[in-house]
C-alpha positions in Angstrom: 91.2 134.2 56.6 94.8 135.1 56.3 97.0 135.2 59.4 100.2 137.1 59.9 103.2 135.0 61.0 103.1 136.5 64.4 99.4 135.5 64.8 100.2 132.0 63.7 103.0 131.8 66.3 100.7 133.0 69.1 97.9 130.5 68.1 100.5 127.7 68.0 101.7 128.6 71.5 98.1 128.5 72.8 97.5 125.1 71.2 100.8 123.9 72.8 99.6 125.0 76.2 96.3 123.2 75.8 98.0 120.0 74.6 100.4 120.1 77.6 97.4 120.5 79.9 95.5 117.4 78.5 97.3 114.6 80.3 97.0 116.5 83.6 93.3 117.1 83.1 92.9 113.3 82.4 94.9 112.4 85.4 93.3 114.7 87.9 89.6 114.7 86.8 87.5 113.2 89.5 90.1 113.9 92.2 89.8 116.5 95.0 92.0 119.6 95.3 91.9 121.7 98.4 93.0 125.3 97.9 93.9 127.7 100.7 93.5 131.2 99.4 95.3 133.6 101.8 94.2 137.1 102.7 97.5 138.4 101.4 96.6 137.1 97.9 93.1 138.6 98.2 94.4 142.0 99.1 96.4 142.3 95.8 93.3 143.6 94.1 90.4 142.6 91.7 92.6 141.4 88.9 94.3 138.9 91.2 91.0 137.7 92.6 89.4 137.4 89.1 92.4 135.3 88.0 92.0 133.0 91.0 88.2 132.6 90.5 88.7 131.8 86.8 91.2 129.1 87.7 88.9 127.6 90.4 85.9 127.5 88.0 87.9 126.0 85.2 89.1 123.2 87.5 85.5 122.5 88.4 84.4 122.4 84.8 87.1 119.8 83.9 85.9 117.5 86.6 88.2 118.4 89.5 86.4 118.6 92.9 87.6 121.9 94.4 87.3 123.1 98.0 88.5 126.6 98.8 89.6 127.4 102.4 90.3 131.1 103.2 91.8 133.3 105.8 91.8 137.0 106.0 94.9 138.2 107.9 95.4 141.6 106.3 91.7 142.3 106.3 91.5 141.5 110.0 94.5 143.7 110.7 92.8 146.6 108.9 89.6 146.2 110.9 91.5 146.0 114.2 93.5 149.1 113.3 90.3 151.0 112.6 88.9 149.9 116.0 92.1 150.9 117.8 93.1 147.3 118.7 96.6 145.9 118.3 97.6 142.4 117.4 100.3 140.1 118.7 101.4 136.8 117.4 102.9 133.7 119.1 104.3 131.0 116.8 102.8 132.7 113.8 99.3 132.6 115.2 97.2 135.6 116.2 96.6 135.9 119.9 92.8 136.2 120.0 90.8 137.7 122.9 87.0 138.1 122.9 87.1 141.5 121.0 89.5 140.2 118.4 87.4 137.1 117.9 84.4 139.3 117.0 86.5 141.1 114.5 87.8 137.8 113.0 84.2 136.6 112.6 83.1 139.9 111.0 85.8 139.8 108.4 85.8 136.1 107.6 82.0 135.5 107.7 80.8 138.9 106.7 83.4 140.1 104.2 85.8 137.6 102.7 83.6 134.6 102.4 80.7 136.4 100.7 83.1 138.1 98.4 84.7 134.8 97.2 81.3 133.1 96.8 79.8 136.0 94.8 82.8 136.1 92.5 82.6 132.4 91.9 78.9 132.6 91.2 79.4 135.1 88.4 80.3 132.0 86.4 77.3 129.9 87.5 75.5 128.8 90.7 78.6 127.0 92.0 79.9 128.6 95.1 78.5 127.8 98.6 79.8 129.6 101.6 80.3 127.7 104.9 82.5 127.9 107.9 84.2 125.3 110.0 81.5 125.8 112.7 78.7 124.6 110.4 77.7 121.1 111.3 80.7 121.1 113.7 82.9 120.5 110.6 86.0 121.7 112.4 85.8 120.7 116.1 88.3 122.5 118.3 89.7 123.0 121.8 91.7 126.0 123.0 95.3 125.9 121.8 96.7 127.5 124.9 95.9 130.1 127.5 98.4 132.5 125.8 96.6 132.2 122.5 93.1 132.9 123.9 90.3 131.9 121.5 92.6 130.2 119.0 91.4 126.8 118.2 93.4 123.6 118.0 91.7 121.1 115.7 90.7 117.9 117.4 88.3 116.4 114.8 87.0 117.2 111.4 83.8 116.0 109.7 83.9 116.5 106.0 80.4 115.1 105.2 78.9 118.5 104.5 81.7 119.2 102.0 81.2 115.8 100.4 77.5 116.5 99.9 78.3 119.8 98.2 81.0 118.3 96.0 78.7 115.5 94.8 76.3 118.2 93.7 79.1 119.8 91.6 79.4 122.8 94.0 82.5 124.6 95.1 82.5 124.9 98.9 84.2 128.0 100.3 85.2 127.5 103.9 85.9 130.2 106.4 88.5 129.2 109.0 86.3 129.4 112.0 86.0 126.4 114.3 83.7 125.4 117.2 84.1 123.7 120.5 81.9 121.0 122.0 80.3 123.7 124.2 79.5 125.8 121.1 82.3 128.4 121.6 83.7 129.6 118.3 87.4 129.8 117.7 89.8 131.5 115.3 91.6 128.7 113.6 94.6 129.1 111.3 93.3 128.6 107.8 96.4 126.7 106.7 95.8 124.1 109.4 92.1 123.9 108.5 92.9 123.3 104.9 95.4 120.5 105.8 92.8 118.8 108.1 90.1 119.0 105.5 92.4 117.8 102.7 93.3 114.7 104.8 89.6 114.0 105.6 88.7 114.3 101.9 91.5 112.1 100.7 92.6 115.0 98.5 95.1 114.6 95.7 96.5 118.0 96.2 96.6 120.8 98.8 97.5 124.2 97.4 98.5 127.2 99.4 98.2 130.5 97.6 99.8 133.4 99.3 102.1 136.4 98.7 105.4 134.4 98.5 106.7 132.3 95.7 107.3 129.2 97.7 109.7 127.9 100.4 113.3 129.2 100.5 116.3 127.5 102.2 117.3 131.0 103.3 114.2 133.1 104.1 116.1 136.3 103.1 117.4 135.0 99.8 114.9 134.9 96.8 117.4 132.8 94.9 117.2 130.0 97.4 113.7 129.0 96.3 113.2 125.2 96.5 111.1 123.7 93.7 110.6 120.2 95.2 111.0 118.9 98.7 110.5 115.6 100.4 108.6 115.8 103.8 111.7 114.8 105.8 113.7 117.6 104.1 111.1 120.2 105.0 111.0 118.9 108.6 114.7 119.5 108.8 114.3 123.1 107.5 111.7 123.7 110.1 113.9 122.3 112.9 116.9 124.4 111.7 114.8 127.7 112.1 115.1 128.4 108.4 111.3 128.7 108.3 110.2 131.8 110.2 107.1 133.8 111.1 103.9 133.2 109.2 105.5 130.5 107.1 105.7 128.3 110.2 101.9 127.4 110.3 102.1 126.8 106.5 105.0 124.4 106.8 103.4 122.6 109.8 100.1 122.3 107.8 101.9 121.0 104.7 103.7 118.3 106.8 100.4 117.4 108.5 98.7 117.0 105.2 101.3 114.7 103.8 101.1 112.7 107.0 97.3 112.4 106.4 97.8 110.9 103.0 97.6 114.0 100.7 99.6 113.1 97.6 101.3 116.5 97.2 101.3 120.0 98.7 102.0 123.1 96.7 103.0 126.6 97.9 102.5 129.3 95.3 102.5 133.0 94.8 98.8 133.8 94.4 99.6 137.2 93.0 100.9 135.6 89.8 98.1 135.5 87.2 96.6 132.0 86.9 99.2 130.6 89.3 96.9 127.7 90.0 96.6 126.5 86.4 100.3 126.9 85.8 101.1 124.7 88.7 98.5 122.0 88.1 98.4 121.8 84.3 102.0 122.5 83.1 105.2 120.5 83.2 107.3 123.1 84.9 105.2 124.4 87.7 105.9 127.7 89.4 106.2 127.2 93.2 107.3 124.6 95.7 105.9 121.1 95.7 106.1 118.9 98.7 105.6 115.2 98.6 106.0 112.2 100.9 
């Protein structure tokens, strides 16, 4: 078969990418990676979701133990709007009354979680949907009177996830917690991901959302920070450079590093195959935090 010069160049580029990925595959095979897939990334459409699922399945097939934790903020907003309910946020967290909690459960347990599991299972019987309430995996207490049924994590039990990972499965965790009295809570998915990453001794925690990473100036895209030490990120948080919905992500990232997670990555999940580009290439594409 005769190839045109352009075809040879394209094949060479593909071979180079595979060669570049090899040392990372060898290094991370057998380790655990926890991925928080945000509702903002999900809402970008089927192509974005398909790209994410392909990345997750590929990581699994090369021997990386993958846990997916998801939220569903935009989807919850849409349901609350249809029901005529409004939302308010304190410290980046949704104030959750009893009616809002029911909507949160409907979206996370009845819509987003089954969607992710079914897409993963198109590539084999791999995905298993669970929530933080299953087996009291994420044990909570109320965060504050102001927040209502928003849970503050007091203990995690990752044994259910360990059992699934040993079987070669991909657990997909909805960010619902439970109290000792059986009351269910809305828990920020970033914080759930951080707690589980620490409990699983994860090599990496990856946040996929609709921003490209952490900026030193939230309003300036050119101020994107590629690498940060934990103490540098803490200073950014204290200086109020981090705002709104990024606050829980940054707090979760710092908590994960404090719990022994080797690195935390914040990526734009709308970019095709963002996960593979960050994990398996020399350059990376988002912000990496380390201790």
